[in-house]
C-alpha positions in Angstrom: 66.6 88.2 81.2 65.4 90.8 78.5 68.5 92.9 79.3 70.8 89.9 78.8 69.3 89.2 75.4 69.6 92.9 74.4 73.2 92.9 75.4 74.2 89.8 73.4 72.3 91.1 70.3 73.8 94.6 70.5 77.4 93.1 71.1 77.1 90.7 68.2 75.2 92.6 65.4 75.0 96.2 64.7 71.8 95.6 62.6 70.3 94.1 65.6 71.3 97.1 67.5 69.7 99.5 65.0 66.5 97.5 65.2 66.4 97.5 69.0 67.3 101.3 69.2 64.4 102.0 66.8 62.0 100.3 69.0 63.0 102.0 72.2 62.9 105.3 70.1 59.4 104.7 69.2 58.6 104.0 72.9 60.2 107.3 74.0 58.6 109.3 71.3 55.1 108.1 72.3 55.7 108.4 75.9 56.9 112.1 75.7 53.4 113.5 75.8 51.8 110.9 78.4 54.4 109.2 80.2 56.2 110.5 83.3 59.6 112.4 83.1 61.3 109.4 84.9 60.0 106.9 82.1 61.3 109.1 79.5 64.7 109.4 81.1 64.8 105.6 81.5 64.2 105.0 77.7 66.8 107.8 77.0 69.4 106.1 79.1 68.6 102.8 77.5 69.1 104.2 74.2 72.4 105.7 75.0 73.6 102.4 76.4 72.5 100.4 73.3 74.5 103.1 71.1 77.5 102.8 73.4 77.7 99.0 73.1 77.1 98.9 69.4 79.2 101.9 68.2 81.8 102.8 70.8 82.2 105.9 73.2 83.3 108.4 70.5 80.2 107.5 68.2 77.9 108.0 71.2 79.3 111.2 72.2 78.8 112.3 68.5 75.1 110.9 68.4 74.0 112.3 71.6 76.0 115.5 71.6 77.4 115.0 75.0 74.0 113.7 76.5 75.6 110.4 77.4 78.4 112.0 79.6 75.9 114.4 81.2 73.7 111.4 82.1 76.6 109.4 83.6 77.8 112.5 85.6 74.3 112.6 87.5 73.3 109.2 87.5 75.0 108.7 90.9 72.5 111.1 92.4 69.1 110.1 93.7 67.3 110.9 90.6 67.5 111.7 87.0 64.7 113.9 85.6 62.4 112.8 88.4 63.1 109.1 88.4 64.3 107.6 91.5 67.5 105.6 91.3 66.3 102.8 93.4 63.8 102.0 90.5 64.4 98.5 89.2 64.3 99.7 85.6 66.6 102.3 86.0 69.1 100.3 87.9 69.0 97.8 85.1 69.5 100.6 82.6 72.6 101.9 84.7 74.2 98.5 84.8 73.8 98.3 80.9 75.2 101.7 80.5 78.4 100.8 82.3 78.8 97.5 80.6 81.8 97.3 78.1 82.0 95.0 75.3 83.5 91.6 75.7 84.5 90.6 79.3 85.4 94.0 80.7 83.4 95.4 83.6 83.9 98.9 85.3 84.2 99.4 89.0 82.4 102.6 90.0 82.1 104.6 93.1 79.0 103.5 95.3 76.4 105.7 96.8 78.0 107.3 99.9 75.3 108.5 102.0 72.5 111.0 102.2 74.5 114.1 102.8 77.6 113.1 100.9 78.1 114.1 97.3 81.8 113.3 96.6 85.0 112.0 98.3 88.7 111.7 97.8 90.2 108.7 96.4 92.6 107.8 99.2 94.5 104.9 98.1 94.0 101.7 95.9 94.1 98.3 97.7 95.0 96.4 94.6 97.4 96.9 91.7 96.8 96.2 88.0 97.2 92.5 87.3 96.0 91.5 90.5 93.2 88.9 90.8 90.0 90.0 92.7 86.9 88.2 93.9 83.4 89.6 93.5 82.7 92.3 96.2 86.4 92.3 97.2 87.4 96.0 98.0 89.9 97.5 95.5 89.9 101.1 96.6 89.0 103.3 99.5 87.1 106.5 99.3 87.6 109.1 102.0 84.6 111.3 102.9 83.9 114.0 105.4 82.7 111.4 107.8 83.8 107.9 107.2 86.0 105.6 104.8 84.0 103.8 102.0 85.3 100.8 100.1 84.9 100.4 96.4 84.0 96.7 95.7 84.8 94.9 92.5 81.6 94.0 90.7 82.9 90.8 89.2 85.6 88.3 89.8 88.4 88.7 87.5 91.7 90.5 87.0 92.4 94.2 87.3 93.2 95.5 83.8 93.9 99.2 84.5 92.9 102.2 86.8 91.0 105.0 85.2 91.2 107.5 88.3 94.3 108.4 90.3 94.9 108.6 94.2 94.0 112.0 95.5 91.2 112.6 92.8 87.9 113.9 94.0 85.1 111.4 92.8 81.4 111.4 92.8 78.9 108.3 93.1 79.0 106.6 89.7 82.5 107.7 88.7 84.6 104.9 87.0 87.8 104.1 88.9 88.9 100.8 87.5 88.3 98.3 84.5 88.3 94.6 85.5 88.6 91.8 82.9 86.7 88.7 83.9 89.5 86.7 82.1 93.3 87.3 82.0 93.2 87.7 78.2 93.7 91.6 78.4 96.7 91.4 80.5 99.5 91.4 78.1 99.1 95.2 77.4 98.5 96.2 81.2 100.0 99.3 82.3 102.3 98.4 85.1 104.8 96.6 82.9 104.9 99.8 80.7 105.0 102.1 83.7 108.0 100.6 85.5 110.3 101.4 82.6 109.1 105.0 82.6 109.9 105.4 86.1 113.3 103.9 85.5 114.1 106.1 82.5 113.0 109.0 84.3 115.3 108.4 87.4 118.5 109.1 85.3 117.4 112.7 84.6 117.7 113.8 88.1 121.3 112.0 88.2 122.3 114.2 85.5 121.2 117.3 87.4 123.3 116.2 90.4 126.3 115.8 88.3 125.8 119.2 86.8 125.3 120.7 90.3 128.4 118.9 91.4 130.4 120.1 88.4 129.1 123.6 89.2 130.2 123.5 92.7 133.6 122.3 91.8 133.9 125.2 89.3 132.7 127.9 91.8 135.6 127.5 94.4 137.9 129.2 91.6 136.3 132.6 91.8 136.2 132.4 95.7 140.1 131.8 95.7 140.6 135.2 94.3 139.1 137.3 97.1 140.9 134.9 99.6 144.1 136.1 98.4 143.2 139.7 99.2 143.7 140.2 103.0 141.4 143.2 103.2 138.2 142.0 101.3 137.2 139.4 104.1 137.1 142.0 106.8 133.9 143.7 105.0 132.2 140.5 104.0 131.2 138.8 107.2 128.8 141.5 108.3 126.5 141.2 105.1 125.8 137.4 105.4 124.7 137.8 108.9 122.2 140.5 107.9 121.0 138.9 104.6 120.7 135.3 105.6 117.7 134.5 107.8 118.3 131.7 110.4 115.5 129.4 109.0 115.3 125.8 108.8 116.0 124.4 105.3 113.0 123.4 103.2 114.5 119.8 102.9 113.5 119.3 106.7 109.8 120.0 106.1 107.2 117.7 104.9 103.8 119.1 103.0 101.1 116.4 103.2 97.4 117.1 102.0 94.8 117.6 104.8 92.3 114.9 105.1 88.7 115.4 104.5 87.8 114.2 108.0 90.3 116.8 109.4 88.7 119.4 107.2 85.1 118.5 108.6 86.3 118.5 112.0 87.9 121.9 111.8 84.9 123.4 109.9 82.4 122.1 112.7 84.5 123.3 115.5 85.0 126.7 114.1 81.3 126.9 113.3 80.7 126.1 116.9 82.8 129.1 118.0 81.1 131.4 115.7 77.6 130.4 116.5 77.4 129.3 120.2 78.0 131.6 123.3 80.4 129.2 124.8 81.0 129.1 128.6 82.8 126.6 130.7 82.1 125.8 134.4 84.2 123.4 136.4 84.0 121.0 139.5 86.0 118.2 141.0 85.1 114.8 141.8 86.5 112.4 144.5 86.8 108.9 142.5 87.4 106.8 145.7 83.9 105.1 145.7 83.7 104.5 142.0 87.1 103.1 141.8 86.4 101.0 144.8 83.3 99.6 143.2 85.0 98.7 140.1 88.0 97.1 142.0 85.5 94.9 144.1 83.2 93.7 141.3 85.5 93.8 138.2 86.0 90.1 138.0 82.4 89.1 138.7 81.3 91.6 136.3 83.5 90.3 133.6 82.4 86.7 134.1 78.7 87.4 133.8 78.9 90.0 131.1 82.2 89.2 129.2 83.2 92.9 129.2 85.4 94.8 131.7 83.8 97.4 134.1 85.3 100.7 133.3 84.7 104.4 134.6 83.0 105.6 131.5 79.7 103.6 132.2 79.5 105.1 135.5 80.0 108.8 133.9 77.5 108.0 131.3 74.8 106.9 134.0 75.6 109.9 135.9 75.2 112.0 132.9 71.8 110.4 132.1 70.6 111.2 135.6 71.8 114.9 135.2 70.2 115.4 131.9 66.9 114.0 133.2 67.1 116.5 136.2 68.0 119.3 133.8 66.2 118.7 130.7 67.4 122.0 129.2 70.9 120.6 128.9 69.6 118.0 126.5 67.5 120.7 124.5 68.7 122.6 121.4 67.9 125.9 119.7 66.2 125.6 116.3 65.5 129.0 114.8 63.0 130.6 117.1 62.1 127.5 118.8 63.5 125.3 121.6 63.4 121.6 120.9 63.3 119.5 124.0 64.3 115.9 123.5 62.5 113.1 125.4 65.3 110.5 124.6 69.1 110.6 125.6 71.6 109.7 122.9 75.1 110.1 124.5 78.0 110.9 122.0 81.3 109.7 123.2 84.4 111.4 121.4 86.9 108.9 120.2 90.5 110.0 118.9 91.6 108.0 115.9 94.7 108.0 113.7 92.5 109.7 111.0 90.9 112.2 113.2 88.1 112.6 115.8 85.0 110.8 115.5 82.0 110.9 117.7 79.9 107.6 117.7 76.5 107.5 119.6 75.0 105.4 122.1 71.3 105.2 121.5 68.8 105.5 124.2 71.3 105.5 127.1 68.6 106.2 129.6 67.2 102.6 129.1 70.8 100.9 129.4 72.5 99.3 132.4 76.2 99.2 133.2 77.0 96.2 131.0 75.1 97.4 127.9 76.9 100.7 128.0 80.2 99.0 128.4 79.5 96.7 125.5 78.1 99.5 123.4 81.4 101.6 124.0 83.8 98.8 123.4 82.1 98.0 119.9 82.0 101.6 118.8 85.5 102.2 119.8 86.8 99.2 118.0 84.9 100.1 114.8 86.1 103.8 115.0 89.8 102.7 115.2 89.4 100.1 112.6 87.7 102.6 110.2 84.6 100.5 109.8 82.1 102.7 111.7 79.2 103.9 109.4 77.5 107.2 109.2 74.4 106.1 111.0 76.5 105.3 114.0 77.7 108.7 114.4 74.5 110.5 113.3 72.5 112.4 115.9 73.4 112.5 119.5 71.9 115.0 122.3 74.9 115.3 124.5 78.6 114.6 124.3 81.2 113.2 126.7 85.0 113.6 126.0 87.5 111.8 128.0 90.7 113.7 127.6 92.1 111.9 130.8 93.1 108.8 128.8 95.8 111.1 127.4 96.8 112.7 130.6 94.9 116.0 130.3 94.5 117.6 133.8 92.2 120.4 132.8 90.5 121.7 129.5 87.6 123.5 128.0 86.0 121.3 125.5 84.1 122.7 122.3 80.4 121.8 121.8 79.6 119.2 119.1 76.8 121.0 116.9 73.9 121.0 117.1 74.2 119.9 120.7 74.2 122.4 123.5 76.6 121.0 125.8 79.5 118.7 126.3 81.2 117.1 129.4 85.0 116.9 129.6 86.5 114.1 131.8 90.3 114.6 132.9 93.0 112.4 134.5 92.8 111.1 137.9 95.5 112.6 140.3 96.1 111.8 143.9 95.7 115.2 145.8 95.4 116.2 149.5 91.9 116.7 150.5 90.1 117.7 153.8 87.8 114.8 154.7 86.4 114.9 158.3 88.6 117.6 159.4 91.6 115.7 158.4 94.0 116.1 155.4 94.0 112.8 153.3 95.2 111.8 149.9 92.3 111.2 147.4 92.0 110.4 143.7 90.5 113.5 142.3 89.5 114.4 138.7 88.4 117.7 137.3 85.3 117.9 135.2 84.2 120.6 132.8 80.9 121.5 131.3 80.9 123.6 128.2 77.5 124.9 127.4 75.6 127.3 125.0 74.8 130.4 127.1 72.2 131.3 124.7 70.0 128.6 126.0 71.6 127.3 129.3 71.8 129.6 132.3 74.8 129.2 134.8 72.2 127.8 137.4 71.3 124.9 135.3 75.0 124.1 134.2 76.1 124.2 137.8 73.2 122.1 138.9 73.9 119.6 136.2 77.6 119.5 137.0 76.9 119.2 140.7 74.6 116.2 139.9 77.6 114.5 138.1 79.8 115.0 141.1 77.0 113.4 143.6 76.4 110.5 141.6 80.0 109.6 140.9 81.1 110.1 144.4 78.0 107.9 145.6 76.9 105.5 143.0 74.2 104.3 145.5 72.3 107.4 144.6 71.4 105.8 141.1 69.7 102.9 142.9 67.7 104.9 145.2 67.2 107.7 142.5 68.0 110.6 145.0 
């Protein structure tokens, strides 16, 4: 309530603003010696906010000698001068700082996560002049891990965009100005921008005409050597030597790499540079697991409301293998080995924007239906772009199913800071010797890439052998043998 009164007083009368400012100045002066740094910073921010409302941006820059811009640049971080951003007083001061006189409000980049300091403004979901509701997304920020929406703080009309697509923005950066009424729309930029684009288009047209005229003029000098019969004999050899056989630049497209793709590339390269990667292989007869699925898929769907797939069988097999070989679930941390008493399985999911790895928490406590539901939910969120950072954080072991794309064999790369990854591949009918006879069987190659600094070949082979035994005979899970 107090902040609303302050704002109305400041916006209506500069003398009132001066009185309020003197009161806060006395508070700050008195608190410098005794109060905490956070309290001093709060009063400083309030003073800057009052000056901005009363005298405008340029006057504030002069009064504070750049202090306001520096304050805004860092206010998106967790703290300013030791005062946490989740403090109620600081939140009120920040909201006052970003208020504009009249009915204008700023749409700012929100806090994006513990380890994310900036992002790229990927695209705007609205245009200047569009009506928006409160908390309606108006833009998307692409970070190293997820895509975050910038929501409208108030219901109104977008007056203008302050930032451009492709800009690198930090938490607290203003990207748009929103008018709570439609009064500010007559001077909105779109009506002015469209003529500029139209007027800029004739310039290339004139260039085209000039080029055409130049082409029409060039044949005249070429006609002179054509009349000479001996000149063309020496010329053919020169173009063949000087003109390379390269595709024209018009057939190439250059697009900026996404932040997610940069992050994936960095992590995978760090994995190659840090880990002693080694891969071991085996093959699995999928007959019994596929038969189990075909016999119970209808009853499974009726009871649990989700389809029975092969991934749940491999997750359960991986859990059994990790329990038998705990070193596969461990990780090197400096001079220590951390053994995990929990099993969080990461599932690699390919999306249009890049590879993401959501995590199934405490997989050792889940049954087939719970695993299938978790996989379906996470895969849907990953493809929709609505998956959160928390749903991808952590993970002690990864499963990558390249078989859905038709991969027959591959060597997956470890997802740091884990120590191993299981690669699944396509199911192919191959001739196998069973009971002394050659019969066709649905076979799958499986691969385990592990960090040889921590895991020896013995443990890796035993783990992969356990995967093979459980998948080929799922009854082992019931009997725990």
